[in-house]
C-alpha positions as CSV (number, residue, x, y, z in Angstrom):
1,M,-43.5,12.9,83.7
2,L,-44.4,11.6,79.9
3,E,-41.7,11.0,77.8
4,G,-42.6,9.2,75.2
5,L,-45.8,7.6,73.6
6,E,-46.5,4.7,71.4
7,G,-49.8,4.2,69.1
8,I,-51.8,4.7,66.5
9,V,-51.8,7.5,63.7
10,K,-55.3,8.4,63.6
11,R,-55.5,11.7,61.8
12,I,-52.3,14.0,60.4
13,N,-52.9,17.8,59.9
14,E,-50.5,20.1,59.3
15,N,-47.6,19.8,61.3
16,Y,-51.2,18.4,64.5
17,V,-51.1,14.8,64.6
18,L,-54.0,12.6,66.9
19,V,-52.2,9.1,67.8
20,K,-54.5,6.3,69.7
21,A,-53.0,4.9,72.5
22,G,-55.0,2.0,74.4
23,F,-58.2,4.1,75.6
24,F,-56.9,7.8,74.5
25,T,-56.4,9.6,71.7
26,F,-53.7,12.3,72.0
27,G,-52.8,15.5,70.3
28,L,-49.0,16.2,68.9
29,N,-47.2,19.1,67.7
30,C,-44.9,17.5,65.1
31,P,-42.3,19.2,63.0
32,I,-43.1,19.0,59.4
33,S,-39.7,16.2,59.1
34,T,-41.5,14.0,61.6
35,V,-45.1,14.6,60.0
36,E,-43.2,13.9,56.3
37,R,-42.5,10.4,57.5
38,L,-46.9,9.5,59.2
39,K,-49.3,7.2,57.4
40,V,-52.7,7.6,59.0
41,G,-52.9,3.8,61.0
42,E,-49.1,3.7,60.9
43,H,-48.5,2.6,63.9
44,C,-45.5,4.6,65.7
45,D,-43.7,5.3,69.1
46,F,-42.8,9.6,69.8
47,L,-40.2,10.7,72.2
48,I,-42.7,13.1,74.2
49,Y,-42.2,17.0,75.6
50,M,-44.8,18.1,77.5
51,S,-46.0,21.7,78.0
52,F,-47.6,24.0,80.6
53,P,-48.2,27.3,79.0
54,Q,-49.6,29.7,81.8
55,D,-53.7,29.9,81.9
56,K,-54.1,27.3,79.1
57,A,-54.6,23.0,78.6
58,P,-51.0,21.3,78.8
59,E,-49.9,20.6,74.9
60,L,-47.5,17.6,73.6
61,F,-45.2,17.8,71.3
62,G,-44.2,14.6,69.4
63,F,-40.5,13.5,67.2
64,L,-39.6,10.2,65.6
65,T,-36.1,11.0,66.0
66,D,-33.4,11.4,69.1
67,E,-32.0,14.2,66.3
68,E,-35.5,16.0,66.2
69,Y,-35.8,15.9,70.2
70,E,-32.2,17.0,70.6
71,V,-32.4,19.8,68.7
72,F,-35.9,21.1,69.9
73,S,-34.8,20.8,73.9
74,A,-32.0,22.8,73.1
75,L,-34.0,25.0,70.9
76,I,-36.5,25.9,73.8
77,K,-33.2,26.6,76.3
78,V,-32.8,30.1,74.3
79,N,-34.6,33.1,76.2
80,K,-37.6,33.9,74.4
81,I,-37.6,30.9,72.5
82,G,-41.5,28.8,73.9
83,P,-42.3,25.1,72.7
84,K,-44.4,26.8,69.6
85,L,-41.3,28.9,67.9
86,A,-39.2,26.5,68.4
87,L,-41.1,23.7,66.3
88,K,-41.9,26.8,63.9
89,I,-37.8,27.0,63.4
90,L,-37.0,23.1,63.6
91,S,-39.8,23.0,60.6
92,G,-38.3,25.1,58.6
93,T,-35.2,23.5,58.0
94,K,-33.6,19.3,58.4
95,P,-32.2,19.1,62.1
96,N,-28.6,18.5,61.1
97,T,-29.3,21.2,59.2
98,L,-29.9,23.5,61.4
99,K,-27.2,22.0,64.1
100,S,-25.0,22.6,61.4
101,L,-26.0,26.1,61.5
102,I,-25.8,27.3,64.9
103,A,-22.9,25.1,65.2
104,T,-20.8,27.5,62.3
105,R,-22.3,30.6,63.9
106,N,-24.6,30.7,60.0
107,L,-26.2,34.1,60.8
108,E,-27.1,34.9,57.7
109,G,-28.9,31.3,57.0
110,L,-30.8,31.2,60.8
111,S,-32.0,35.0,59.7
112,H,-34.2,33.4,56.8
113,L,-35.4,30.5,58.4
114,P,-39.5,30.9,60.1
115,G,-39.7,32.6,62.5
116,L,-35.8,34.0,63.3
117,G,-35.3,37.1,62.7
118,K,-31.5,38.7,62.9
119,K,-31.8,39.6,66.8
120,T,-33.3,36.0,67.7
121,A,-30.6,34.2,65.7
122,E,-27.6,35.7,67.8
123,R,-29.2,34.7,70.6
124,L,-29.9,31.3,69.8
125,I,-26.4,31.4,68.7
126,A,-25.1,33.1,71.6
127,E,-26.8,30.8,73.9
128,I,-26.7,27.3,72.3
129,G,-24.0,27.3,69.8
130,H,-21.2,25.4,72.0
131,L,-23.6,22.2,71.9
132,F,-23.0,21.2,68.3
133,E,-19.6,22.2,67.9
134,G,-18.2,19.2,68.1
135,E,-19.8,18.0,65.5
136,F,-18.8,20.4,63.2
137,E,-15.6,21.2,63.5
138,S,-12.6,20.0,61.2
139,G,-11.6,16.5,62.5
140,T,-8.4,17.7,63.5
141,S,-6.4,15.6,65.3
142,E,-5.2,18.9,67.2
143,M,-8.8,19.7,68.4
144,K,-8.6,15.8,70.6
145,D,-5.5,18.2,72.3
146,P,-7.0,19.5,75.2
147,R,-4.7,22.6,75.6
148,V,-6.3,23.7,72.1
149,E,-9.4,23.2,73.4
150,D,-8.8,25.5,76.3
151,A,-7.0,28.0,74.3
152,V,-10.5,27.8,72.0
153,N,-12.5,28.5,75.2
154,A,-10.1,30.9,76.7
155,L,-10.3,33.7,73.3
156,V,-13.7,32.9,71.9
157,S,-14.4,33.9,75.8
158,L,-12.6,36.9,74.8
159,G,-14.5,37.6,71.6
160,F,-12.8,36.0,69.1
161,D,-14.6,34.7,66.1
162,R,-14.9,30.5,67.2
163,R,-13.2,29.6,63.5
164,L,-10.4,32.3,63.2
165,T,-9.9,31.2,66.6
166,L,-9.3,27.5,65.8
167,K,-7.9,28.2,62.1
168,T,-5.0,30.6,64.0
169,I,-4.2,27.5,66.7
170,S,-3.6,25.2,64.5
171,K,-1.2,27.4,62.3
172,V,0.7,28.0,66.0
173,M,0.6,24.1,67.1
174,K,2.4,23.2,63.7
175,E,4.7,26.1,63.9
176,F,5.2,25.3,67.9
177,P,3.7,21.9,69.6
178,D,5.3,21.7,72.5
179,L,3.6,24.8,74.0
180,D,1.8,24.4,76.9
181,T,-1.5,26.2,77.4
182,S,-1.1,29.7,78.6
183,E,2.1,30.0,76.8
184,L,-0.5,28.6,73.4
185,I,-3.3,31.3,74.0
186,K,0.0,34.1,74.4
187,E,1.4,33.1,71.3
188,S,-2.5,32.9,69.5
189,L,-3.1,36.4,70.3
190,K,0.0,37.9,69.2
191,K,-1.0,36.3,65.4
192,I,-4.9,36.6,65.6
193,R,-5.4,40.3,65.0
């Protein structure tokens, strides 16, 4: 499997880049965040995703940073989001901003990105929201406690909002710091409603 490509940028056309590597010239679909950093004649090292669409030739998607590649890889895991749509979404904002919108379940912010309507944004949050949560949750010491993490996951699986759950559990932990996980869930359920 092709995972990387190193070569000279020969041409840039919106989000399509031609890269000469040895005797071959490859066409890469790239997000705007990658294209903005490229110059014709420059030597670059790309992370590559290779797509095999039905009844079409394989397509290459190129990224300059691990973060761009990570977000793209997460997006294509979502039902009904293929590589082209994932690239369009990723090109609508910076990778870190997109991760933040997903992690904080910002439905309105996501719905304004190109290619994302409300239903697709909801599906995206539901299917990959958990992948980026750790990067954007408050850095409280409570979150490092396995009891808190287990309680949060239990309440979220029951349908409660993650931010509200985290806030409630933090309050309960301050009031009753010695509770075990099941007691923490019971006390939080009393206060969350």
